[in-house]
ZAZAMI-279991 format. One line per 3 residues: number of its first residue (from 1); for each residue x, y, z of N, C-alpha, C. Coordinates in steps of 0.1 Angstrom, whole numbers, always signed. Each point is the difference from the previous one (the first is absolute). Layout:
<atoms>
NUM = X,Y,Z,X,Y,Z,X,Y,Z | ...
</atoms>
This chain:
<atoms>
1 = +915,+914,+856,+1,+10,+11,-12,+10,-2 | -8,+2,+10,-11,+9,-1,+5,+15,+2 | -8,+9,-2,+4,+14,+1,+5,+4,+14
4 = -7,-5,+11,+5,+2,+13,+14,-5,+3 | +2,-12,-5,+14,-6,+2,+10,+8,-7 | -3,+4,-13,+9,+8,-7,+3,+13,+7
7 = -10,+7,+5,+2,+12,+7,+9,-2,+12 | -3,-10,+8,+8,-2,+12,+14,-4,-3 | +2,-7,-11,+14,-3,-4,+7,+13,-4
10 = -6,+9,-6,+6,+13,-4,+3,+8,+12 | -10,+0,+10,+2,+8,+12,+12,-6,+8 | +2,-13,+0,+10,-6,+8,+14,+0,-7
13 = +0,+4,-13,+13,+0,-7,+12,+7,+7 | -2,+13,+4,+11,+6,+7,+4,-7,+13 | -9,-6,+6,+3,-8,+13,+8,-12,-3
16 = -3,-6,-11,+9,-11,-5,+13,+4,-4 | +1,+11,-8,+12,+5,-5,+9,+6,+11 | -5,+4,+11,+9,+5,+11,+9,-11,+4
19 = -5,-12,+1,+8,-12,+4,+8,-5,-12 | -6,-2,-12,+8,-5,-11,+11,+9,-4 | -2,+13,+1,+11,+9,-4,+11,+0,+10
22 = -3,-5,+12,+11,-2,+10,+6,-14,-1 | -3,-8,-10,+6,-13,-1,-8,-12,+4 | -12,+2,+5,-8,-11,+4,-6,-7,-13
25 = +0,-14,+1,-6,-8,-11,-14,-2,+4 | -9,+3,-9,-14,-2,+2,-5,-14,-3 | -6,-7,+9,-5,-13,-3,-15,+1,-1
28 = -6,-3,-12,-14,+3,-2,-9,-12,-2 | +7,-12,+0,-8,-12,-1,+4,-10,+11 | -9,-10,+3,+4,-10,+9,+12,-8,-4
31 = +1,-2,-13,+11,-8,-6,+14,+7,+2 | +0,+14,-1,+12,+7,+2,+4,+0,+15 | -10,+0,+9,+3,-1,+14,+6,-13,+3
34 = -6,-11,-5,+5,-13,+3,+14,-2,-6 | +2,+5,-12,+14,-1,-5,+10,+7,+8 | -4,+12,+4,+9,+8,+9,+3,-7,+13
37 = -10,-4,+7,+1,-7,+13,+8,-13,-2 | -2,-7,-11,+7,-13,-2,+15,+2,-3 | +3,+11,-8,+14,+1,-5,+8,+9,+8
40 = -6,+9,+8,+8,+10,+8,+6,-7,+12 | +13,+0,+1,+7,-6,+12,+6,+10,+9 | +0,+12,-4,+6,+11,+8,-11,+8,+8
43 = +3,+6,+11,-10,+8,+7,-5,+11,-10 | -13,+2,-1,-7,+9,-9,-10,+8,+8 | -2,+13,-4,-11,+8,+5,-12,-1,-9
46 = -11,-3,+6,-13,+0,-7,-8,+12,+6 | -5,+8,-9,-9,+11,+4,-14,-3,-5 | -10,-2,+9,-14,-1,-5,-5,+15,+0
49 = -1,+5,-13,-3,+14,-2,-16,+1,+0 | -4,+13,+2,-14,+3,+0,-2,+14,-3 | -13,+4,-2,-3,+14,-4,-2,+9,+12
52 = +0,-6,+12,-3,+8,+12,+11,+11,+3 | -4,+9,+8,+9,+11,+4,+12,-4,+7 | -1,-11,+9,+12,-4,+7,+10,-7,-9
55 = -5,-6,-11,+9,-5,-10,+8,+11,-7 | -8,+11,-4,+6,+11,-7,+10,+8,+9 | -4,+3,+12,+8,+9,+8,+10,-7,+9
58 = -2,-13,+2,+9,-7,+9,+7,-13,-6 | -8,-9,-4,+5,-13,-4,+10,+1,-12 | -5,+6,-11,+9,+1,-12,+12,+8,+3
61 = -1,+12,+5,+12,+8,+3,+10,-7,+10 | -6,-7,+10,+9,-8,+9,+7,-11,-7 | -7,-8,-8,+6,-11,-7,+11,+5,-9
64 = -2,+11,-8,+10,+5,-9,+12,+6,+8 | -3,+7,+10,+11,+6,+8,+8,-11,+7 | -6,-11,+4,+7,-11,+7,+11,-6,-9
67 = -2,+1,-13,+10,-6,-9,+13,+8,+0 | +1,+11,+7,+12,+7,+1,+9,-6,+10 | -5,-9,+8,+8,-7,+10,+11,-8,-5
70 = +11,-1,+7,+11,-8,-4,-3,-14,-2 | -7,-5,+10,-5,-14,+0,-14,+0,-4 | -3,-7,-12,-14,+0,-5,-2,-12,-9
73 = -13,-3,-3,-2,-11,-9,+4,+4,-14 | +5,-10,-7,+4,+2,-14,-12,+0,-10 | -11,-6,+5,-12,-1,-9,-11,+7,+7
76 = -8,+8,-7,-11,+7,+5,-12,-2,-9 | -11,-4,+5,-12,-3,-9,-12,+7,+7 | -11,+1,-8,-12,+5,+5,-12,-7,-7
79 = -11,-1,+8,-13,-3,-5,-9,+11,+4 | -11,+2,-8,-9,+11,+3,-14,-5,+4 | -3,+1,+13,-13,-4,+6,-11,+8,-7
82 = -11,-6,-2,-11,+7,-6,+1,+2,-15 | +12,-2,-6,+2,+1,-14,+3,-14,-6 | +10,-6,+5,+4,-13,-5,-4,-10,+11
85 = -12,-2,+1,-6,-8,+12,+6,-14,+1 | +0,-7,-12,+5,-14,+1,+15,-1,+3 | +8,+9,-5,+14,+1,+4,+2,+3,+14
88 = -8,+9,+5,+1,+4,+15,-4,-12,+8 | -11,-6,-3,-5,-12,+8,+11,-11,-1 | +6,-2,-11,+10,-10,-1,+12,+3,+9
91 = +5,+13,+0,+11,+4,+8,-4,-2,+15 | -12,+4,+4,-5,-1,+13,+0,-15,+5 | -2,-9,-10,-1,-14,+4,+13,-5,+5
94 = +11,+6,-3,+13,-3,+5,+2,+5,+15 | -8,+10,+4,+1,+6,+13,-9,-7,+10 | +4,-12,+3,-8,-8,+10,+0,+7,+13
97 = -12,-1,+7,-2,+5,+14,+1,+15,+0 | -2,+7,-11,+0,+15,-1,-13,+4,-6 | -7,+10,+7,-12,+5,-6,+2,+8,-12
100 = -8,-1,-10,+2,+9,-12,+0,+15,+4 | +8,+7,-6,+2,+14,+4,+6,+8,-12 | -6,+11,-3,+6,+9,-10,-2,+14,+4
103 = +11,+8,-2,+13,-5,-5,+7,-8,+11 | +9,-8,-4,+9,-7,+9,+13,-3,-7 | +10,-5,+7,+13,-3,-5,+5,-13,+6
106 = +7,-7,-7,+5,-13,+5,+14,-3,-5 | +8,-7,+8,+13,-5,-5,-3,-15,-2 | +3,-5,-12,-2,-14,-3,+14,-6,-5
109 = +1,-13,+2,+12,-7,-5,-4,-15,-2 | +5,-5,-11,-3,-15,-3,-15,-3,+2 | -9,+9,-5,-14,-2,+0,-7,+1,+14
112 = +8,+5,+10,-6,+1,+13,+1,+14,+6 | -10,+3,+8,+0,+13,+6,+10,+1,+11 | +8,+10,+0,+10,+2,+11,-4,+11,+10
115 = -6,+10,-6,-4,+12,+9,-12,+7,-7 | -9,+5,+8,-12,+6,-6,-3,+13,+8 | -3,+11,-8,-5,+13,+5,-14,+2,-4
118 = -10,-1,+8,-14,+2,-4,-3,+15,+0 | -12,+3,-5,-5,+13,-1,+1,+7,+14 | -3,-8,+10,-1,+6,+14,+14,+5,+4
121 = +11,-4,-6,+13,+5,+3,+5,+10,-11 | -9,+4,-8,+3,+10,-10,-9,+13,+3 | -13,-2,+0,-9,+11,+2,+2,+6,+14
124 = +2,+13,+0,+2,+7,+13,+14,+1,+4 | +9,-6,-7,+15,+1,+2,+6,+10,-9 | +11,+5,+3,+8,+9,-9,+8,-9,-10
127 = +3,+6,-11,+8,-7,-11,+13,-5,+6 | +6,+9,+8,+13,-4,+6,-1,-12,+9 | -11,-1,+7,-2,-12,+9,-2,-13,-8
130 = -7,+1,-11,-2,-11,-9,+13,-4,-6 | +8,+10,-5,+13,-3,-6,+9,-7,+11 | +0,+5,+12,+8,-7,+11,-5,-14,+2
133 = -13,-2,+0,-5,-14,+1,+5,-9,-11 | -1,+5,-13,+6,-7,-11,+15,-3,+1 | +7,+11,+4,+15,-2,+1,+3,-10,+11
136 = -7,+0,+11,+2,-11,+10,-2,-14,-6 | -11,-1,-8,-3,-13,-6,+11,-3,-10 | +5,+9,-8,+11,-2,-10,+12,-5,+8
139 = +3,+6,+11,+12,-4,+7,-1,-14,+6 | -12,-4,+3,-2,-13,+5,-1,-11,-11 | -6,+3,-11,-3,-10,-10,+8,+1,-13
142 = +7,+11,-2,+7,+1,-13,+15,-2,+2
</atoms>
């Protein structure tokens, strides 16, 4: 890892920890993504994390708050766009017919995309609106 990559990893650490401290499992390699997608048979929330402001102010807080819902996925995972590029690309490979977007959120089950919330439905929205969107998805898919 070069000096720039080390610096960026250090800068992103609190952004990673915001989700992992809330119970999200971080998938950092393509192999971890494949194993998760292959073995997980329950609806799960996937957050594609990023360093941008809408991830910090909207996506991460909304994802964490949404887990207070009565009906919610039992498994929550995250990949970090721009940091763990190969893992993120591998996760996105399961999201057929969806443009790459970060931050973004998805409900997956049995290796298939069930629901997707792109950046366009995060940026410019209030945290409560995103939480409501996630809660509606949980009610439908969980």
